[in-house]
C-alpha positions as CSV (number, residue, x, y, z in Angstrom):
1,V,89.0,94.9,112.4
2,V,90.2,91.8,111.0
3,A,93.9,91.4,111.3
4,T,95.4,88.7,109.1
5,G,99.0,87.3,109.2
6,H,100.4,88.6,106.2
7,N,104.0,89.6,106.2
8,M,106.4,91.6,104.2
9,D,107.1,88.7,102.0
10,D,103.6,88.0,101.3
11,E,103.2,91.4,100.7
12,A,105.9,92.1,98.4
13,S,105.4,88.5,96.3
14,R,101.7,90.4,96.2
15,L,102.9,93.9,94.7
16,L,105.7,92.6,92.5
17,G,102.5,90.7,90.5
18,N,100.2,93.7,90.7
19,I,102.8,95.8,89.7
20,L,103.9,93.6,86.4
21,K,100.3,93.4,85.7
22,W,99.6,96.8,86.1
23,D,96.6,96.4,88.4
24,L,95.7,99.5,89.8
25,T,92.7,98.5,92.0
26,R,94.9,96.4,93.3
27,L,97.6,98.5,93.7
28,S,95.5,100.9,95.3
29,K,94.7,98.6,98.4
30,H,98.1,97.6,99.3
31,E,98.7,99.3,102.1
32,P,98.8,97.9,106.0
33,V,95.2,99.3,107.4
34,L,92.1,99.1,104.6
35,K,89.3,100.8,105.9
36,A,86.3,99.6,106.0
37,E,83.8,99.9,103.2
38,G,80.3,99.5,102.2
39,N,78.1,97.9,104.9
40,M,79.8,94.8,105.4
41,L,83.6,95.3,104.1
42,K,85.2,95.4,107.9
43,K,88.4,97.4,108.5
44,K,91.8,95.3,107.7
45,V,94.9,95.2,109.6
46,K,98.4,93.6,108.6
47,P,100.3,93.8,111.6
48,L,103.1,91.5,111.0
49,M,104.0,93.4,107.5
50,R,107.3,94.5,108.4
51,L,108.5,91.1,109.3
52,T,109.7,88.5,106.9
53,D,108.7,84.5,106.9
54,Y,112.5,84.1,108.8
55,E,111.8,86.7,111.0
56,I,108.5,85.3,112.0
57,A,109.7,81.4,112.6
58,A,113.0,82.7,114.5
59,Y,110.9,84.4,116.9
60,A,108.2,81.2,116.6
61,L,111.1,78.9,117.2
62,T,113.1,80.8,120.0
63,N,109.5,80.9,122.0
64,K,108.6,77.7,121.5
65,I,105.2,78.5,119.4
66,D,104.2,75.8,117.0
67,Y,103.6,77.2,113.3
68,I,103.1,75.8,110.3
69,Q,106.1,75.7,107.9
70,R,104.4,74.8,104.8
71,E,103.1,77.0,102.2
72,C,99.2,77.2,102.7
73,P,97.4,74.2,100.5
74,M,95.5,76.7,98.6
75,S,98.2,78.5,97.1
76,K,99.4,75.5,95.1
77,G,100.4,77.0,91.4
78,A,99.9,80.6,92.8
79,T,101.9,83.0,90.7
80,S,102.4,84.6,94.2
81,I,104.7,81.5,94.9
82,Y,107.0,82.3,92.1
83,Y,107.3,86.2,92.8
84,K,108.2,85.4,96.5
85,D,110.9,83.0,95.1
86,V,112.3,85.4,92.7
87,L,112.3,88.1,95.8
88,N,114.4,85.9,97.4
89,R,116.7,85.5,95.0
90,L,117.2,89.1,94.5
91,E,117.6,89.3,98.2
92,E,120.2,86.9,98.6
93,K,122.5,88.8,96.1
94,S,121.5,92.3,97.3
95,P,120.2,92.1,101.1
96,G,117.6,94.8,102.0
97,T,116.2,94.9,98.7
98,K,112.6,93.1,99.4
99,Q,112.2,95.5,102.4
100,Y,113.3,99.0,100.2
101,F,111.1,97.9,97.7
102,Y,108.0,97.1,99.7
103,L,108.4,100.4,101.8
104,Q,109.1,102.5,99.3
105,F,106.0,101.5,97.2
106,L,104.1,102.5,100.8
107,K,105.9,105.8,100.4
108,N,104.6,106.4,97.4
109,A,100.9,104.6,97.0
110,N,99.4,107.8,96.9
111,I,100.0,107.8,93.3
112,F,97.9,104.8,92.8
113,K,95.1,106.0,94.8
114,E,94.8,109.6,93.2
115,N,95.1,107.5,89.7
116,N,92.6,105.1,90.7
117,T,89.6,107.0,91.6
118,G,85.8,104.8,90.8
119,I,87.6,101.7,90.2
120,N,86.8,100.3,93.3
121,K,83.3,100.0,93.3
122,I,81.8,97.8,95.6
123,K,79.4,95.2,94.3
124,K,77.4,91.9,95.0
125,C,78.9,88.6,94.9
126,K,77.2,86.6,92.2
127,V,77.1,83.6,94.2
128,C,76.3,84.5,97.8
129,G,75.1,88.5,97.6
130,M,77.9,89.5,100.1
131,E,79.6,93.1,99.5
132,S,82.8,92.3,97.0
133,F,85.5,94.4,95.2
134,S,85.0,91.6,92.6
135,E,82.2,90.1,90.4
136,I,82.6,86.8,92.8
137,C,83.9,87.2,96.5
138,T,87.1,85.8,97.6
139,Y,85.2,83.6,99.6
140,C,83.2,81.8,97.1
141,R,86.4,82.1,94.8
142,L,88.1,79.9,97.3
143,M,85.2,77.5,98.0
144,E,85.2,76.9,94.0
145,K,88.3,76.3,94.2
146,I,88.3,73.5,97.4
147,N,85.5,72.0,95.4
148,E,86.9,71.5,92.0
């Protein structure tokens, strides 16, 4: 099982972007637990998805745990940063909006699964041959971005 550090802020901003694009493939894979698929794609879990950036930072500070306070350097120019800012502005004016947005999506996520049969076919990455849901896997896309 692969556990990621994605939290509510990450998930809500990614969800907003995928809803704005009506990306059914990604909307059907927004849950905190994603099952293993194919021969190589492992089960993924997001144990921090109910916690905000602020709550995680407060916990780290309280318990004297070092953590990186900057955004990921690979996220420079990413629309998810913009969407995160938009959601934070909504949260300022209407506390609880971000949590409600994401948790209500989870309650209704089956709508996207039911209407998305056959779209999530496993392919082989054109670069490395690893299983992927896109033509080029996430790792190879990241390596391309680093090498630019």
